[in-house]
mmCIF file of the C-alpha atoms, coordinates in Angstrom:
data_MODEL
# 
_entry.id   MODEL 
# 
loop_
_atom_site.group_PDB 
_atom_site.id 
_atom_site.type_symbol 
_atom_site.label_atom_id 
_atom_site.label_alt_id 
_atom_site.label_comp_id 
_atom_site.label_asym_id 
_atom_site.label_entity_id 
_atom_site.label_seq_id 
_atom_site.pdbx_PDB_ins_code 
_atom_site.Cartn_x 
_atom_site.Cartn_y 
_atom_site.Cartn_z 
_atom_site.occupancy 
_atom_site.B_iso_or_equiv 
_atom_site.pdbx_formal_charge 
_atom_site.auth_seq_id 
_atom_site.auth_comp_id 
_atom_site.auth_asym_id 
_atom_site.auth_atom_id 
_atom_site.pdbx_PDB_model_num 
ATOM 1   C CA . UNK A 1 1   ? 72.657 35.396 66.246  1.00 0.00 ? 1   UNK A CA 1 
ATOM 2   C CA . UNK A 1 2   ? 69.210 33.915 66.883  1.00 0.00 ? 2   UNK A CA 1 
ATOM 3   C CA . UNK A 1 3   ? 66.430 35.797 68.568  1.00 0.00 ? 3   UNK A CA 1 
ATOM 4   C CA . UNK A 1 4   ? 63.555 34.197 70.385  1.00 0.00 ? 4   UNK A CA 1 
ATOM 5   C CA . UNK A 1 5   ? 60.031 35.207 71.220  1.00 0.00 ? 5   UNK A CA 1 
ATOM 6   C CA . UNK A 1 6   ? 59.079 35.682 74.848  1.00 0.00 ? 6   UNK A CA 1 
ATOM 7   C CA . UNK A 1 7   ? 56.872 33.096 76.533  1.00 0.00 ? 7   UNK A CA 1 
ATOM 8   C CA . UNK A 1 8   ? 54.931 35.108 79.110  1.00 0.00 ? 8   UNK A CA 1 
ATOM 9   C CA . UNK A 1 9   ? 52.192 32.650 80.084  1.00 0.00 ? 9   UNK A CA 1 
ATOM 10  C CA . UNK A 1 10  ? 54.447 29.906 81.415  1.00 0.00 ? 10  UNK A CA 1 
ATOM 11  C CA . UNK A 1 11  ? 56.758 32.377 83.142  1.00 0.00 ? 11  UNK A CA 1 
ATOM 12  C CA . UNK A 1 12  ? 53.899 34.019 84.979  1.00 0.00 ? 12  UNK A CA 1 
ATOM 13  C CA . UNK A 1 13  ? 52.459 30.682 86.001  1.00 0.00 ? 13  UNK A CA 1 
ATOM 14  C CA . UNK A 1 14  ? 55.811 29.527 87.297  1.00 0.00 ? 14  UNK A CA 1 
ATOM 15  C CA . UNK A 1 15  ? 56.378 32.645 89.418  1.00 0.00 ? 15  UNK A CA 1 
ATOM 16  C CA . UNK A 1 16  ? 53.869 31.821 92.130  1.00 0.00 ? 16  UNK A CA 1 
ATOM 17  C CA . UNK A 1 17  ? 54.798 28.228 92.799  1.00 0.00 ? 17  UNK A CA 1 
ATOM 18  C CA . UNK A 1 18  ? 58.404 28.000 91.637  1.00 0.00 ? 18  UNK A CA 1 
ATOM 19  C CA . UNK A 1 19  ? 60.228 29.232 94.703  1.00 0.00 ? 19  UNK A CA 1 
ATOM 20  C CA . UNK A 1 20  ? 58.477 26.912 97.139  1.00 0.00 ? 20  UNK A CA 1 
ATOM 21  C CA . UNK A 1 21  ? 58.602 23.913 94.808  1.00 0.00 ? 21  UNK A CA 1 
ATOM 22  C CA . UNK A 1 22  ? 62.260 24.374 94.015  1.00 0.00 ? 22  UNK A CA 1 
ATOM 23  C CA . UNK A 1 23  ? 63.318 25.056 97.579  1.00 0.00 ? 23  UNK A CA 1 
ATOM 24  C CA . UNK A 1 24  ? 62.209 21.543 98.430  1.00 0.00 ? 24  UNK A CA 1 
ATOM 25  C CA . UNK A 1 25  ? 64.504 20.133 95.759  1.00 0.00 ? 25  UNK A CA 1 
ATOM 26  C CA . UNK A 1 26  ? 67.716 20.108 97.703  1.00 0.00 ? 26  UNK A CA 1 
ATOM 27  C CA . UNK A 1 27  ? 70.153 21.588 100.169 1.00 0.00 ? 27  UNK A CA 1 
ATOM 28  C CA . UNK A 1 28  ? 73.826 22.398 100.086 1.00 0.00 ? 28  UNK A CA 1 
ATOM 29  C CA . UNK A 1 29  ? 75.520 20.951 97.020  1.00 0.00 ? 29  UNK A CA 1 
ATOM 30  C CA . UNK A 1 30  ? 72.826 18.351 96.562  1.00 0.00 ? 30  UNK A CA 1 
ATOM 31  C CA . UNK A 1 31  ? 71.123 16.548 93.721  1.00 0.00 ? 31  UNK A CA 1 
ATOM 32  C CA . UNK A 1 32  ? 67.359 16.390 93.488  1.00 0.00 ? 32  UNK A CA 1 
ATOM 33  C CA . UNK A 1 33  ? 64.686 14.795 91.352  1.00 0.00 ? 33  UNK A CA 1 
ATOM 34  C CA . UNK A 1 34  ? 61.349 15.654 89.772  1.00 0.00 ? 34  UNK A CA 1 
ATOM 35  C CA . UNK A 1 35  ? 59.459 14.411 92.804  1.00 0.00 ? 35  UNK A CA 1 
ATOM 36  C CA . UNK A 1 36  ? 58.537 16.138 96.038  1.00 0.00 ? 36  UNK A CA 1 
ATOM 37  C CA . UNK A 1 37  ? 61.286 14.338 97.955  1.00 0.00 ? 37  UNK A CA 1 
ATOM 38  C CA . UNK A 1 38  ? 64.524 14.436 95.920  1.00 0.00 ? 38  UNK A CA 1 
ATOM 39  C CA . UNK A 1 39  ? 67.664 12.670 97.154  1.00 0.00 ? 39  UNK A CA 1 
ATOM 40  C CA . UNK A 1 40  ? 70.581 14.737 98.421  1.00 0.00 ? 40  UNK A CA 1 
ATOM 41  C CA . UNK A 1 41  ? 74.324 14.322 97.890  1.00 0.00 ? 41  UNK A CA 1 
ATOM 42  C CA . UNK A 1 42  ? 77.299 16.375 99.084  1.00 0.00 ? 42  UNK A CA 1 
ATOM 43  C CA . UNK A 1 43  ? 79.926 17.843 96.791  1.00 0.00 ? 43  UNK A CA 1 
ATOM 44  C CA . UNK A 1 44  ? 83.393 19.184 97.530  1.00 0.00 ? 44  UNK A CA 1 
ATOM 45  C CA . UNK A 1 45  ? 83.369 21.421 94.443  1.00 0.00 ? 45  UNK A CA 1 
ATOM 46  C CA . UNK A 1 46  ? 83.224 25.030 95.570  1.00 0.00 ? 46  UNK A CA 1 
ATOM 47  C CA . UNK A 1 47  ? 83.037 26.562 92.095  1.00 0.00 ? 47  UNK A CA 1 
ATOM 48  C CA . UNK A 1 48  ? 80.378 24.433 90.430  1.00 0.00 ? 48  UNK A CA 1 
ATOM 49  C CA . UNK A 1 49  ? 77.079 23.268 91.845  1.00 0.00 ? 49  UNK A CA 1 
ATOM 50  C CA . UNK A 1 50  ? 75.365 20.654 89.700  1.00 0.00 ? 50  UNK A CA 1 
ATOM 51  C CA . UNK A 1 51  ? 72.696 18.033 89.664  1.00 0.00 ? 51  UNK A CA 1 
ATOM 52  C CA . UNK A 1 52  ? 70.449 15.798 87.610  1.00 0.00 ? 52  UNK A CA 1 
ATOM 53  C CA . UNK A 1 53  ? 66.919 14.465 87.942  1.00 0.00 ? 53  UNK A CA 1 
ATOM 54  C CA . UNK A 1 54  ? 65.293 11.103 87.146  1.00 0.00 ? 54  UNK A CA 1 
ATOM 55  C CA . UNK A 1 55  ? 61.739 9.846  87.445  1.00 0.00 ? 55  UNK A CA 1 
ATOM 56  C CA . UNK A 1 56  ? 60.608 8.479  90.800  1.00 0.00 ? 56  UNK A CA 1 
ATOM 57  C CA . UNK A 1 57  ? 61.674 4.883  91.388  1.00 0.00 ? 57  UNK A CA 1 
ATOM 58  C CA . UNK A 1 58  ? 64.751 4.956  89.136  1.00 0.00 ? 58  UNK A CA 1 
ATOM 59  C CA . UNK A 1 59  ? 67.254 5.689  91.870  1.00 0.00 ? 59  UNK A CA 1 
ATOM 60  C CA . UNK A 1 60  ? 69.721 8.384  90.897  1.00 0.00 ? 60  UNK A CA 1 
ATOM 61  C CA . UNK A 1 61  ? 68.342 11.631 89.503  1.00 0.00 ? 61  UNK A CA 1 
ATOM 62  C CA . UNK A 1 62  ? 68.865 12.865 85.953  1.00 0.00 ? 62  UNK A CA 1 
ATOM 63  C CA . UNK A 1 63  ? 67.545 16.297 84.910  1.00 0.00 ? 63  UNK A CA 1 
ATOM 64  C CA . UNK A 1 64  ? 67.537 19.751 86.462  1.00 0.00 ? 64  UNK A CA 1 
ATOM 65  C CA . UNK A 1 65  ? 68.752 19.153 89.925  1.00 0.00 ? 65  UNK A CA 1 
ATOM 66  C CA . UNK A 1 66  ? 70.033 20.666 93.037  1.00 0.00 ? 66  UNK A CA 1 
ATOM 67  C CA . UNK A 1 67  ? 73.717 21.284 93.775  1.00 0.00 ? 67  UNK A CA 1 
ATOM 68  C CA . UNK A 1 68  ? 76.984 19.259 93.682  1.00 0.00 ? 68  UNK A CA 1 
ATOM 69  C CA . UNK A 1 69  ? 76.489 15.746 92.359  1.00 0.00 ? 69  UNK A CA 1 
ATOM 70  C CA . UNK A 1 70  ? 75.961 14.995 88.709  1.00 0.00 ? 70  UNK A CA 1 
ATOM 71  C CA . UNK A 1 71  ? 73.886 11.986 87.750  1.00 0.00 ? 71  UNK A CA 1 
ATOM 72  C CA . UNK A 1 72  ? 73.087 10.407 84.424  1.00 0.00 ? 72  UNK A CA 1 
ATOM 73  C CA . UNK A 1 73  ? 69.654 10.277 82.860  1.00 0.00 ? 73  UNK A CA 1 
ATOM 74  C CA . UNK A 1 74  ? 68.184 7.702  80.560  1.00 0.00 ? 74  UNK A CA 1 
ATOM 75  C CA . UNK A 1 75  ? 67.571 8.750  76.968  1.00 0.00 ? 75  UNK A CA 1 
ATOM 76  C CA . UNK A 1 76  ? 64.865 7.277  74.824  1.00 0.00 ? 76  UNK A CA 1 
ATOM 77  C CA . UNK A 1 77  ? 65.057 8.058  71.120  1.00 0.00 ? 77  UNK A CA 1 
ATOM 78  C CA . UNK A 1 78  ? 61.749 8.900  69.478  1.00 0.00 ? 78  UNK A CA 1 
ATOM 79  C CA . UNK A 1 79  ? 61.490 7.106  66.138  1.00 0.00 ? 79  UNK A CA 1 
ATOM 80  C CA . UNK A 1 80  ? 61.058 9.311  63.083  1.00 0.00 ? 80  UNK A CA 1 
ATOM 81  C CA . UNK A 1 81  ? 57.909 8.413  61.214  1.00 0.00 ? 81  UNK A CA 1 
ATOM 82  C CA . UNK A 1 82  ? 57.648 8.414  57.447  1.00 0.00 ? 82  UNK A CA 1 
ATOM 83  C CA . UNK A 1 83  ? 55.541 11.113 55.853  1.00 0.00 ? 83  UNK A CA 1 
ATOM 84  C CA . UNK A 1 84  ? 53.128 10.746 52.950  1.00 0.00 ? 84  UNK A CA 1 
ATOM 85  C CA . UNK A 1 85  ? 56.050 10.679 50.548  1.00 0.00 ? 85  UNK A CA 1 
ATOM 86  C CA . UNK A 1 86  ? 57.554 7.690  52.334  1.00 0.00 ? 86  UNK A CA 1 
ATOM 87  C CA . UNK A 1 87  ? 60.603 9.688  53.435  1.00 0.00 ? 87  UNK A CA 1 
ATOM 88  C CA . UNK A 1 88  ? 61.670 10.369 56.997  1.00 0.00 ? 88  UNK A CA 1 
ATOM 89  C CA . UNK A 1 89  ? 60.194 13.551 58.405  1.00 0.00 ? 89  UNK A CA 1 
ATOM 90  C CA . UNK A 1 90  ? 63.516 14.769 59.772  1.00 0.00 ? 90  UNK A CA 1 
ATOM 91  C CA . UNK A 1 91  ? 66.851 14.178 61.486  1.00 0.00 ? 91  UNK A CA 1 
ATOM 92  C CA . UNK A 1 92  ? 66.369 13.459 65.190  1.00 0.00 ? 92  UNK A CA 1 
ATOM 93  C CA . UNK A 1 93  ? 69.634 15.246 65.982  1.00 0.00 ? 93  UNK A CA 1 
ATOM 94  C CA . UNK A 1 94  ? 68.896 18.444 64.062  1.00 0.00 ? 94  UNK A CA 1 
ATOM 95  C CA . UNK A 1 95  ? 67.427 21.777 65.110  1.00 0.00 ? 95  UNK A CA 1 
ATOM 96  C CA . UNK A 1 96  ? 64.140 21.220 63.283  1.00 0.00 ? 96  UNK A CA 1 
ATOM 97  C CA . UNK A 1 97  ? 63.507 18.112 65.390  1.00 0.00 ? 97  UNK A CA 1 
ATOM 98  C CA . UNK A 1 98  ? 64.205 20.084 68.565  1.00 0.00 ? 98  UNK A CA 1 
ATOM 99  C CA . UNK A 1 99  ? 61.616 22.707 67.625  1.00 0.00 ? 99  UNK A CA 1 
ATOM 100 C CA . UNK A 1 100 ? 58.811 20.155 67.956  1.00 0.00 ? 100 UNK A CA 1 
ATOM 101 C CA . UNK A 1 101 ? 60.282 18.010 70.755  1.00 0.00 ? 101 UNK A CA 1 
ATOM 102 C CA . UNK A 1 102 ? 60.644 19.758 74.132  1.00 0.00 ? 102 UNK A CA 1 
ATOM 103 C CA . UNK A 1 103 ? 63.462 18.601 76.402  1.00 0.00 ? 103 UNK A CA 1 
ATOM 104 C CA . UNK A 1 104 ? 62.621 16.085 79.101  1.00 0.00 ? 104 UNK A CA 1 
ATOM 105 C CA . UNK A 1 105 ? 63.963 16.863 82.569  1.00 0.00 ? 105 UNK A CA 1 
ATOM 106 C CA . UNK A 1 106 ? 65.160 13.274 82.915  1.00 0.00 ? 106 UNK A CA 1 
ATOM 107 C CA . UNK A 1 107 ? 67.682 13.834 80.103  1.00 0.00 ? 107 UNK A CA 1 
ATOM 108 C CA . UNK A 1 108 ? 69.197 17.070 81.392  1.00 0.00 ? 108 UNK A CA 1 
ATOM 109 C CA . UNK A 1 109 ? 72.017 17.990 83.754  1.00 0.00 ? 109 UNK A CA 1 
ATOM 110 C CA . UNK A 1 110 ? 71.844 21.472 85.290  1.00 0.00 ? 110 UNK A CA 1 
ATOM 111 C CA . UNK A 1 111 ? 74.758 23.346 86.890  1.00 0.00 ? 111 UNK A CA 1 
ATOM 112 C CA . UNK A 1 112 ? 75.500 26.804 88.233  1.00 0.00 ? 112 UNK A CA 1 
ATOM 113 C CA . UNK A 1 113 ? 79.038 28.184 87.984  1.00 0.00 ? 113 UNK A CA 1 
ATOM 114 C CA . UNK A 1 114 ? 81.041 31.316 88.759  1.00 0.00 ? 114 UNK A CA 1 
ATOM 115 C CA . UNK A 1 115 ? 83.359 31.614 85.739  1.00 0.00 ? 115 UNK A CA 1 
ATOM 116 C CA . UNK A 1 116 ? 86.685 33.332 86.267  1.00 0.00 ? 116 UNK A CA 1 
ATOM 117 C CA . UNK A 1 117 ? 86.634 36.935 85.130  1.00 0.00 ? 117 UNK A CA 1 
ATOM 118 C CA . UNK A 1 118 ? 82.877 37.464 85.412  1.00 0.00 ? 118 UNK A CA 1 
ATOM 119 C CA . UNK A 1 119 ? 81.391 40.152 87.708  1.00 0.00 ? 119 UNK A CA 1 
ATOM 120 C CA . UNK A 1 120 ? 80.947 39.103 91.339  1.00 0.00 ? 120 UNK A CA 1 
ATOM 121 C CA . UNK A 1 121 ? 77.151 39.248 91.041  1.00 0.00 ? 121 UNK A CA 1 
ATOM 122 C CA . UNK A 1 122 ? 76.977 37.034 87.947  1.00 0.00 ? 122 UNK A CA 1 
ATOM 123 C CA . UNK A 1 123 ? 76.524 33.262 87.776  1.00 0.00 ? 123 UNK A CA 1 
ATOM 124 C CA . UNK A 1 124 ? 76.182 31.063 84.694  1.00 0.00 ? 124 UNK A CA 1 
ATOM 125 C CA . UNK A 1 125 ? 73.618 28.267 84.500  1.00 0.00 ? 125 UNK A CA 1 
ATOM 126 C CA . UNK A 1 126 ? 74.387 25.374 82.163  1.00 0.00 ? 126 UNK A CA 1 
ATOM 127 C CA . UNK A 1 127 ? 71.886 22.807 80.880  1.00 0.00 ? 127 UNK A CA 1 
ATOM 128 C CA . UNK A 1 128 ? 73.339 19.742 79.137  1.00 0.00 ? 128 UNK A CA 1 
ATOM 129 C CA . UNK A 1 129 ? 71.323 17.379 76.955  1.00 0.00 ? 129 UNK A CA 1 
ATOM 130 C CA . UNK A 1 130 ? 72.268 13.806 77.892  1.00 0.00 ? 130 UNK A CA 1 
ATOM 131 C CA . UNK A 1 131 ? 69.736 12.313 75.492  1.00 0.00 ? 131 UNK A CA 1 
ATOM 132 C CA . UNK A 1 132 ? 70.290 10.751 72.081  1.00 0.00 ? 132 UNK A CA 1 
ATOM 133 C CA . UNK A 1 133 ? 68.037 13.185 70.215  1.00 0.00 ? 133 UNK A CA 1 
ATOM 134 C CA . UNK A 1 134 ? 67.848 16.961 69.936  1.00 0.00 ? 134 UNK A CA 1 
ATOM 135 C CA . UNK A 1 135 ? 65.332 18.764 72.121  1.00 0.00 ? 135 UNK A CA 1 
ATOM 136 C CA . UNK A 1 136 ? 64.007 22.268 72.555  1.00 0.00 ? 136 UNK A CA 1 
ATOM 137 C CA . UNK A 1 137 ? 64.127 24.516 75.605  1.00 0.00 ? 137 UNK A CA 1 
ATOM 138 C CA . UNK A 1 138 ? 62.229 27.676 76.381  1.00 0.00 ? 138 UNK A CA 1 
ATOM 139 C CA . UNK A 1 139 ? 64.432 30.664 75.556  1.00 0.00 ? 139 UNK A CA 1 
ATOM 140 C CA . UNK A 1 140 ? 65.654 31.166 79.111  1.00 0.00 ? 140 UNK A CA 1 
ATOM 141 C CA . UNK A 1 141 ? 65.467 29.316 82.440  1.00 0.00 ? 141 UNK A CA 1 
ATOM 142 C CA . UNK A 1 142 ? 63.155 30.424 85.230  1.00 0.00 ? 142 UNK A CA 1 
ATOM 143 C CA . UNK A 1 143 ? 65.343 31.421 88.177  1.00 0.00 ? 143 UNK A CA 1 
ATOM 144 C CA . UNK A 1 144 ? 64.467 32.109 91.821  1.00 0.00 ? 144 UNK A CA 1 
ATOM 145 C CA . UNK A 1 145 ? 66.519 32.414 95.006  1.00 0.00 ? 145 UNK A CA 1 
ATOM 146 C CA . UNK A 1 146 ? 66.569 30.991 98.527  1.00 0.00 ? 146 UNK A CA 1 
ATOM 147 C CA . UNK A 1 147 ? 68.382 31.593 101.803 1.00 0.00 ? 147 UNK A CA 1 
ATOM 148 C CA . UNK A 1 148 ? 68.809 28.854 104.393 1.00 0.00 ? 148 UNK A CA 1 
ATOM 149 C CA . UNK A 1 149 ? 66.114 26.819 102.682 1.00 0.00 ? 149 UNK A CA 1 
ATOM 150 C CA . UNK A 1 150 ? 63.542 29.603 102.568 1.00 0.00 ? 150 UNK A CA 1 
ATOM 151 C CA . UNK A 1 151 ? 62.396 31.207 99.325  1.00 0.00 ? 151 UNK A CA 1 
ATOM 152 C CA . UNK A 1 152 ? 63.202 34.910 99.039  1.00 0.00 ? 152 UNK A CA 1 
ATOM 153 C CA . UNK A 1 153 ? 60.228 35.596 96.793  1.00 0.00 ? 153 UNK A CA 1 
ATOM 154 C CA . UNK A 1 154 ? 62.444 37.061 94.076  1.00 0.00 ? 154 UNK A CA 1 
ATOM 155 C CA . UNK A 1 155 ? 62.565 35.895 90.470  1.00 0.00 ? 155 UNK A CA 1 
ATOM 156 C CA . UNK A 1 156 ? 65.012 36.959 87.784  1.00 0.00 ? 156 UNK A CA 1 
ATOM 157 C CA . UNK A 1 157 ? 63.447 38.876 84.911  1.00 0.00 ? 157 UNK A CA 1 
ATOM 158 C CA . UNK A 1 158 ? 64.171 37.944 81.297  1.00 0.00 ? 158 UNK A CA 1 
ATOM 159 C CA . UNK A 1 159 ? 64.577 40.120 78.199  1.00 0.00 ? 159 UNK A CA 1 
ATOM 160 C CA . UNK A 1 160 ? 61.344 41.264 76.560  1.00 0.00 ? 160 UNK A CA 1 
ATOM 161 C CA . UNK A 1 161 ? 60.265 41.896 73.004  1.00 0.00 ? 161 UNK A CA 1 
ATOM 162 C CA . UNK A 1 162 ? 61.685 38.635 71.670  1.00 0.00 ? 162 UNK A CA 1 
ATOM 163 C CA . UNK A 1 163 ? 60.724 36.877 68.464  1.00 0.00 ? 163 UNK A CA 1 
ATOM 164 C CA . UNK A 1 164 ? 62.017 34.128 66.242  1.00 0.00 ? 164 UNK A CA 1 
ATOM 165 C CA . UNK A 1 165 ? 62.452 30.348 66.392  1.00 0.00 ? 165 UNK A CA 1 
ATOM 166 C CA . UNK A 1 166 ? 59.892 28.231 68.292  1.00 0.00 ? 166 UNK A CA 1 
ATOM 167 C CA . UNK A 1 167 ? 62.466 26.978 70.842  1.00 0.00 ? 167 UNK A CA 1 
ATOM 168 C CA . UNK A 1 168 ? 66.139 27.005 71.736  1.00 0.00 ? 168 UNK A CA 1 
ATOM 169 C CA . UNK A 1 169 ? 67.563 23.781 70.215  1.00 0.00 ? 169 UNK A CA 1 
ATOM 170 C CA . UNK A 1 170 ? 69.998 21.624 72.197  1.00 0.00 ? 170 UNK A CA 1 
ATOM 171 C CA . UNK A 1 171 ? 71.595 18.765 70.280  1.00 0.00 ? 171 UNK A CA 1 
ATOM 172 C CA . UNK A 1 172 ? 72.672 15.480 71.918  1.00 0.00 ? 172 UNK A CA 1 
ATOM 173 C CA . UNK A 1 173 ? 75.639 16.119 74.212  1.00 0.00 ? 173 UNK A CA 1 
ATOM 174 C CA . UNK A 1 174 ? 75.404 19.886 73.753  1.00 0.00 ? 174 UNK A CA 1 
ATOM 175 C CA . UNK A 1 175 ? 75.079 22.468 76.534  1.00 0.00 ? 175 UNK A CA 1 
ATOM 176 C CA . UNK A 1 176 ? 72.973 25.620 76.743  1.00 0.00 ? 176 UNK A CA 1 
ATOM 177 C CA . UNK A 1 177 ? 74.338 28.545 78.798  1.00 0.00 ? 177 UNK A CA 1 
ATOM 178 C CA . UNK A 1 178 ? 72.339 31.299 80.517  1.00 0.00 ? 178 UNK A CA 1 
ATOM 179 C CA . UNK A 1 179 ? 73.812 34.087 82.635  1.00 0.00 ? 179 UNK A CA 1 
ATOM 180 C CA . UNK A 1 180 ? 72.125 35.334 85.813  1.00 0.00 ? 180 UNK A CA 1 
ATOM 181 C CA . UNK A 1 181 ? 72.928 38.640 87.482  1.00 0.00 ? 181 UNK A CA 1 
ATOM 182 C CA . UNK A 1 182 ? 71.848 38.558 91.116  1.00 0.00 ? 182 UNK A CA 1 
ATOM 183 C CA . UNK A 1 183 ? 72.225 42.288 91.690  1.00 0.00 ? 183 UNK A CA 1 
ATOM 184 C CA . UNK A 1 184 ? 72.873 44.336 88.538  1.00 0.00 ? 184 UNK A CA 1 
ATOM 185 C CA . UNK A 1 185 ? 72.173 47.639 90.304  1.00 0.00 ? 185 UNK A CA 1 
ATOM 186 C CA . UNK A 1 186 ? 74.306 46.990 93.384  1.00 0.00 ? 186 UNK A CA 1 
ATOM 187 C CA . UNK A 1 187 ? 71.352 47.839 95.630  1.00 0.00 ? 187 UNK A CA 1 
ATOM 188 C CA . UNK A 1 188 ? 70.803 46.410 99.091  1.00 0.00 ? 188 UNK A CA 1 
ATOM 189 C CA . UNK A 1 189 ? 68.938 43.124 99.131  1.00 0.00 ? 189 UNK A CA 1 
ATOM 190 C CA . UNK A 1 190 ? 68.601 39.819 100.977 1.00 0.00 ? 190 UNK A CA 1 
ATOM 191 C CA . UNK A 1 191 ? 71.523 37.403 100.710 1.00 0.00 ? 191 UNK A CA 1 
ATOM 192 C CA . UNK A 1 192 ? 70.854 34.195 98.761  1.00 0.00 ? 192 UNK A CA 1 
ATOM 193 C CA . UNK A 1 193 ? 72.809 30.976 99.236  1.00 0.00 ? 193 UNK A CA 1 
ATOM 194 C CA . UNK A 1 194 ? 70.871 28.968 96.632  1.00 0.00 ? 194 UNK A CA 1 
ATOM 195 C CA . UNK A 1 195 ? 69.663 29.571 93.106  1.00 0.00 ? 195 UNK A CA 1 
ATOM 196 C CA . UNK A 1 196 ? 66.483 27.727 92.090  1.00 0.00 ? 196 UNK A CA 1 
ATOM 197 C CA . UNK A 1 197 ? 66.333 26.728 88.425  1.00 0.00 ? 197 UNK A CA 1 
ATOM 198 C CA . UNK A 1 198 ? 63.579 25.397 86.192  1.00 0.00 ? 198 UNK A CA 1 
ATOM 199 C CA . UNK A 1 199 ? 65.207 24.753 82.817  1.00 0.00 ? 199 UNK A CA 1 
ATOM 200 C CA . UNK A 1 200 ? 61.989 25.144 80.801  1.00 0.00 ? 200 UNK A CA 1 
ATOM 201 C CA . UNK A 1 201 ? 58.907 26.575 82.480  1.00 0.00 ? 201 UNK A CA 1 
ATOM 202 C CA . UNK A 1 202 ? 56.995 26.300 79.214  1.00 0.00 ? 202 UNK A CA 1 
ATOM 203 C CA . UNK A 1 203 ? 57.044 22.488 79.175  1.00 0.00 ? 203 UNK A CA 1 
ATOM 204 C CA . UNK A 1 204 ? 58.167 21.308 82.629  1.00 0.00 ? 204 UNK A CA 1 
ATOM 205 C CA . UNK A 1 205 ? 56.291 21.196 85.936  1.00 0.00 ? 205 UNK A CA 1 
ATOM 206 C CA . UNK A 1 206 ? 57.736 22.976 88.962  1.00 0.00 ? 206 UNK A CA 1 
ATOM 207 C CA . UNK A 1 207 ? 58.708 19.575 90.384  1.00 0.00 ? 207 UNK A CA 1 
ATOM 208 C CA . UNK A 1 208 ? 61.391 19.337 87.684  1.00 0.00 ? 208 UNK A CA 1 
ATOM 209 C CA . UNK A 1 209 ? 63.170 22.362 89.140  1.00 0.00 ? 209 UNK A CA 1 
ATOM 210 C CA . UNK A 1 210 ? 66.394 22.150 91.105  1.00 0.00 ? 210 UNK A CA 1 
ATOM 211 C CA . UNK A 1 211 ? 68.027 24.064 93.961  1.00 0.00 ? 211 UNK A CA 1 
ATOM 212 C CA . UNK A 1 212 ? 71.734 24.666 93.396  1.00 0.00 ? 212 UNK A CA 1 
ATOM 213 C CA . UNK A 1 213 ? 73.984 25.808 96.191  1.00 0.00 ? 213 UNK A CA 1 
ATOM 214 C CA . UNK A 1 214 ? 75.923 29.002 95.517  1.00 0.00 ? 214 UNK A CA 1 
ATOM 215 C CA . UNK A 1 215 ? 79.609 28.596 96.355  1.00 0.00 ? 215 UNK A CA 1 
ATOM 216 C CA . UNK A 1 216 ? 79.596 32.259 97.363  1.00 0.00 ? 216 UNK A CA 1 
ATOM 217 C CA . UNK A 1 217 ? 76.293 33.717 98.670  1.00 0.00 ? 217 UNK A CA 1 
ATOM 218 C CA . UNK A 1 218 ? 75.306 37.047 97.202  1.00 0.00 ? 218 UNK A CA 1 
ATOM 219 C CA . UNK A 1 219 ? 72.916 39.922 97.733  1.00 0.00 ? 219 UNK A CA 1 
ATOM 220 C CA . UNK A 1 220 ? 69.872 39.771 95.439  1.00 0.00 ? 220 UNK A CA 1 
ATOM 221 C CA . UNK A 1 221 ? 68.088 42.876 94.119  1.00 0.00 ? 221 UNK A CA 1 
ATOM 222 C CA . UNK A 1 222 ? 66.217 43.223 90.809  1.00 0.00 ? 222 UNK A CA 1 
ATOM 223 C CA . UNK A 1 223 ? 67.908 40.061 89.433  1.00 0.00 ? 223 UNK A CA 1 
ATOM 224 C CA . UNK A 1 224 ? 67.856 39.326 85.720  1.00 0.00 ? 224 UNK A CA 1 
ATOM 225 C CA . UNK A 1 225 ? 68.466 36.266 83.546  1.00 0.00 ? 225 UNK A CA 1 
ATOM 226 C CA . UNK A 1 226 ? 69.691 36.143 79.972  1.00 0.00 ? 226 UNK A CA 1 
ATOM 227 C CA . UNK A 1 227 ? 68.782 33.953 77.027  1.00 0.00 ? 227 UNK A CA 1 
ATOM 228 C CA . UNK A 1 228 ? 70.239 30.521 76.423  1.00 0.00 ? 228 UNK A CA 1 
ATOM 229 C CA . UNK A 1 229 ? 73.375 30.630 74.295  1.00 0.00 ? 229 UNK A CA 1 
ATOM 230 C CA . UNK A 1 230 ? 76.038 28.177 73.090  1.00 0.00 ? 230 UNK A CA 1 
ATOM 231 C CA . UNK A 1 231 ? 78.876 29.416 75.328  1.00 0.00 ? 231 UNK A CA 1 
ATOM 232 C CA . UNK A 1 232 ? 79.593 31.550 78.389  1.00 0.00 ? 232 UNK A CA 1 
ATOM 233 C CA . UNK A 1 233 ? 80.789 34.589 76.458  1.00 0.00 ? 233 UNK A CA 1 
ATOM 234 C CA . UNK A 1 234 ? 77.600 34.811 74.397  1.00 0.00 ? 234 UNK A CA 1 
ATOM 235 C CA . UNK A 1 235 ? 75.459 34.118 77.458  1.00 0.00 ? 235 UNK A CA 1 
ATOM 236 C CA . UNK A 1 236 ? 76.951 37.097 79.267  1.00 0.00 ? 236 UNK A CA 1 
ATOM 237 C CA . UNK A 1 237 ? 75.876 39.399 76.434  1.00 0.00 ? 237 UNK A CA 1 
ATOM 238 C CA . UNK A 1 238 ? 72.352 37.960 76.169  1.00 0.00 ? 238 UNK A CA 1 
ATOM 239 C CA . UNK A 1 239 ? 70.624 39.772 79.036  1.00 0.00 ? 239 UNK A CA 1 
# 
């Protein structure tokens, strides 16, 4: 099992502006983009809220997004340059390449799900790499919450004391999973109907965040988010 070091600077910087920036990304089951005015689309799926983001002017969105529709991003492969020895510096689909190439929001699809058998307060965020090369994510997503379009001012806390690889690698076509517990203590708290996700606060601006509609609203109190993992089961144990 990999461990990852905690990135505190980006997380702190994202806290102040994330909720407001992400709330503007979309409404109920909608898809948003990395601009201030993302497009919206309805979805009939009550268990999965998903979306993608694309750069302004390209039409459909393709990266972290806001709720039910899933778009497709454009992937641009970065050529591998030859080193002094004349050999390629690395495989563009391997983990080592991902460590030095952060994921671009335009190549990601973000979803929030309520897997069968998980606690009622838990949701699972998935981030899929639609690009043709590997890329690296921060070790966990930045997650906030909204109710009726208004930010609740609450942000999920991540594990501390981490160390290890420089990024969480996501190969082409692969998906990273992160669990979020809205109310681990069962305390009283405001009810959220949206979860606001920034897949990588270390390398992405707040505008690349998405607002994903929760199929079932839930009370939020001292929320926490786990580390990215390769499947739901591991994500649930990575708080």
